[in-house]
Structures are given as structure tokens and as C-alpha cells.
C-alpha angles and dihedrals in degrees: 000000000000122000118197120192118187094199110106100177109080093021094199104059126173088262091054092047093050094045092052091049089054092051098251124152104250130207112189130206090254090065090050093046094050095045091049092050092046092054091049091048091051094047092048100043104023087228130110111267120245093237095171091053091045090052092047093050093045091051089052092049096049097035125113117301112264119215 
């Protein structure tokens, strides 16, 4: 079974946690967000999107608050 959660912040929602515990394949909202951004980037620029960089920057942006 595949569980897909569109919520990207937080990435690990209760749905994602429970699905993983039950052995499901999980696609998180971060994957959706990055793929959507990558497609937009490619359509706009005609160049391959830097998906790893996009994922890294998104994780920094939505990570825990630093004091």
C-alpha cells in the first residue's frame, strides 16, 4: 500500500508516522512540493531543475526554529 500525504510542514505527520509503522510505502508532502517546483522550474527555464538543492533549501526553511 502507498500512502501519500500532501502536508509538507511538518513532513512527518501522524498519517506518515502511522503508515510507516504499518509498513506502507510513504510519499510525503516534501516530495510533492519539490517535484511540483522542479516541473515549474523546467517549464520556465528549459533547464533541468536542481532537485537536491531545492530539497536541501526547503528542509532548511521549514526546519525547527533556531534561537
